[in-house]
N, C-alpha and C positions, 0 to 999 in steps of 0.2 A: 085766773089760770092757777094750777098747783105745780108749784117750782120742785123739782127734782135732780137730785146730786146724782150723775153717774160718774163712778171715780175708775180713772185710767191708770197707771203709771209703770209697767213694766210688758215687754213684747206679747205676753199670752194674751195679757188684759186687751192690747188693739184689737186683735183676731175675735175676739169674743165680745166685745162691747159694740163691731161694726153691725152687727145683726140687732142688735138692741136701738140703737139710734136712730136707726133706719125704720125700725115700727115704729119708735115715737114720730117721729116724722110726720108717717103713714098716717098716725092716729091723729097728729094736730091738723091735719091737710084734711082731715076729714070733720075739722070741727070738735074734737078731743078738748080734754078740760089739761090734761096732763102737758107741762114745760120740760124740757131738760136742760140742767146745764153740768156741760163738760166740764168736769175737770182732771187737769191732766198733773199726777202729782210731780211729775219731774224724776221718776227713778230711775227710769232710763230716759236719756235724753239724747241720743248722737242719731244721726240720719239714718243706719243702719238698723238699729234697735229700736226707734221712735218714727222720724218723721214718711218715712218709706211707707209704712203702714198706714199711715193716713190718704196718703196720697194716694196708692193702689186703691185702697177698699173703700175709698171715696167717704172719709168720718169726716164729718165737720171740725173745723181747727177748734183745741179748745178753748171754753171762755175763760179759763182761770190755769195758770199754770202755776204750784206753787214753788218748782224749781229747786226743789229736796237737791237732787244733783250726788253723788256718791258718796260711798265712805259706808263706813261698816253697818250691819243691822240696825243696832240701837241708833244708831247717827243719822239713818236716814228716816227712821219709824219718828225718833224725835225732831226733826225737820219738819216733815209732814204734817204731825199731828200738832205743832204750832203753826203750819199754815192755814190748816184746816181747821184749825179753831174759832182765825181771826178771820176766814174766808166768813163762816156761818155768824160771827159775832157780827158784819157786816152787813149780809141779808141771810137768813136762817130757811133752808128747803122743809119741805114736809115730809122728803124721806131720803135715805141714802144709798143710792144702789151700788154694793161694790161684786164682783167678778172673781172667780179665781180665789188663789191659793199665796199672793205675793207680798212685799213689805205693807204696798198702798194698802192693800184690803184689810190688814189687820188696824192699821194705823189709824182711815178714817173711819173704819165701825167704832173704835174705841171714841173717838172723838163726836161721835155721831150720838151714839148710844149717852154718853155723858150727857150731852146739850138735850137732851130730854127728846130726838127725834127716832125715827125704826129706822132700821135697817133689813134691808131688802139682800140678802145671798145668793147671787149665781153659781150656781154648782156647788151649793150647803149640802152637807151629809157625806161626802166623799172621805175616805179615809186609808192609809196606806196602814199604818199599824208603825212606821217606822216613824221614830221620834228620835233620831238621828236627824231627819229632813226638817229644814228650816219652817218647810210649807204645810209640812206635819201640825206643826204648833201653832204657823198660823190657822191652818183650818178648824181645827181644835178652840182655840181661843176665840176666834171670828161667828160660829159655831155658837158660843157659850152666851154670844150678846146679840145673836140675830131674832128679829121679830118673824121675818116671812124668808122659809125657803125655795128656791127653784133649782129643783135637782131635776140630774140629768140621766138614772137612771133607778130600778126600782132597788137594787142593793144600797143607793144614798138613800132613796124612801126607810129601808129597813134600818141603816144605821142612826136615824133621825129617830123612829119610833123607838129603837132601844134606849136612846138618848133623853127618852120622857117626852119628845115633842110630840106637841098637840099635832092631830090629822091636819085641823082647817088650817094650818100653818105651814101646809107642807104640797108646794105645789110643782109634780111633776109635768115639767115643759120640755123636755129633750135638751138639745147641746147645741147654746150658740154658738161652738168652734164650727160647727158643723154646718148649719145656715151659712158663714160666713164661706165655708170650703162648696159648697154644691152651688151659690150665686156666683160665685164666681171661677167657678172651673172650667167653662168654656174661655175665659182671659188666661188659663196660664202658657207662659210663654218661654219658650229655652233661653237661659243665659248665655252670654258669649261667649263662651269658652266650651261650649257645650257640643258644638261644632263637632267632633270625629266620636260623640256619643251615639248611642244603637241602644233604644229600647228594650229591656229583658239583659244587656249586656253592660251592669256597672250594677254598684252599690253604692248605697248614702248611706256615711254617719254621721249620728251627732250626737256629741260629747257634753254634758255643763255640770254636772255632780259632783260635788270635791271628792268626794272616794275614787272616781274616776281620772280626774285632770288635773288635782293639786301633787301630788307624786309624779316626776319628773319619770323614775321606775317604773310605777305602775302604768301613765299614762307610755311610757314605748312601748312593754311587753304587752300591751290591748293594742295597740297599731301594728304591732309588727303579724300578732296572731291573728288578727282581723284580716291581714295581705294575705298572708300564707295562705289564707283558709278560701281567699276568691279565690283562687286557680289563676291567676293572671290578670280578672278583672279589673278595670279602675275602680276605686275606694276614692267616691267624692267626699271631702270633710270642711264642712262650712266650718269654721275656726270660730267660737266666740271671744270677744275681746280678754277676758279673764286669762283665757287657757293661752293666748301665745306667749307670751314669756316660760310658761311651762314649757310648753312645746319646744321652743328654742334651746331647752336645758338636754333635751332628748338625744340630738344626736343624729345620726343620717339616718333616713325615714327612706323604707320598701320605694321602687321607681313609682308605684302601682298607684301610691296614696296622692292623689290630689287636693294640698290643700288649700281652701280659698275664702275670702273674707264671707262673712253673717250674709245671706241674700232674701232680696225682699221676698216677702210672702209671693207671686205670681211666680216667680221665678224657681224658689224653694220647691213649692209643690208639683211644677214641673217637673222637677225632678225627683223629686216622690213616687208620682203617679206611675214615670216611666221606668224606674229602678226596676233590679232582681230584688232587693229586697231593702228594708230598709234596716240599722243597726244603732240601736239609738238606748237612751238611760233618761228620756223625757216623756211624761206618760200624756200631751198632748199629741202627740208625733202619733202615739199608738194608735188616739182617738181616728186623725185622717187617713193614717193607712190603714184602718179596717173599713171604713167607707169605701178606701179607692183600691180597698181590694189586692194590698200589696203586701206582702210577708213582712212583718215587725220584728225584729229578735231583741228586745229589750235584757238590759247589760244593768238590772238591779235583782234583788233579791224580793220585793214588792213593789204591789201597784194597787194604785188607789183608783184607777180603775179597771176592775176584773170583769167586767162589761167584755171588753177586749180582747181578753182571754176567753172566756165563757163564750161568746157568740162571735168575736174575731179574729182578724188575722194572725195576734199579737202571740206571742210564746216569752215566759218572764226566766233566762238563762242563769243570773244572780253574775258572779264573777267566776267562775271554776272554766278555762282556756277549753277544758274539753268538751261543755258542755256548747260553748261558743262551736267548735271547730265542727263538732257534730249536726248542729244543728244550720248551718251554714253548706255540710254538705246536703242536706236531705232537700235544700232551695234550690242549691243547684241537678240534685236528680227530679228537682220537680216533682218532690215528693211533700209539701208543707202542705198546711191543713186549707180546707175550704170556708172562709167568716160569712156570716151575713152580718148587715148591721141592726144595731138594736131599735128595739121600742121608741118611738118617736124623735130617731135622729134624721128629721124628713125635711130639715130647714125651715120649719116654722117656730122654732124657738121664741126667737124674740117678740113676733104676734103673741105670743100665749103670755108671755113675761107681760106686756104692756098691756093685754087686756087684765090682766089682774092685780095691775098695780090700778090702773083705771077705776075698778072696784074697790079698792083697797082703800082707798086714797078718793074721795068722791070730790067734786067741785065744789 
């Protein structure tokens, strides 16, 4: 058997690895030679941000939990690197599969490459061009030491080619986040608080970027703008744990703003699928809304997923309140664009990744 490590540490990772782990299990059941060791770094560790995803998406329990815990990015990176280095010293793997752009992705890629173990980066090549985002630094640094790139779009492929990556190292496979979305779409279920919500008669809001949530004044103005532009419709706001204390300092909020805890995967995507629109600063949510054909209003000036704008239902609005108001007016008037699903976002990315790894890592 050929042992490969699959790394996950934060909420976006869990959604993306679900498809890879399922494909690896199918590969093994069919007599394949790859065996997965699922490594949870412990970057996200509470029920809402971690365990609920394993439970709902049928992800096997981790073989190893490094228990990195909370702290600054430097603290987390160091803890993950120390823990993963110790694991490889006990039992080496033949490859390290990292996904996305979180702290765990970069930390384990560094340790693996220094140990002489090849790195496979799922979602390689995506770029926002915004170096103020920690995720962009993680993408650039991870891709600089990646052996094999599993990409979600032709834009990502072009970014890698422009950086001098050989074609033989680029594998255009599609989007594992969409694999998970399509695999579980018929299991989406309404959260308990949604009894009085009607399809197309509410907005979903998600915020976690420091520029939007770290300053009470900025956050308060943004929330008031959204609620005013929603024309009386409810605005459902699952509040990220790090935003709770800032929100408490914002003062009274409009009555149409409904703050709720972070939602499990199935409940959150039920809310998204039936929303009038989603207002977000997340790149991943813009991918899901594109496939679900729900208008997406992104409160950032850049995106690492331009296909969601060029082909999908997403629009980049920046931080200008007037642009947000205009966009919401167009949504309410039924004037939003109709998107299409990007190439290879068909639910088979995980299978393609495992097939490629099977070729790259002979028995």
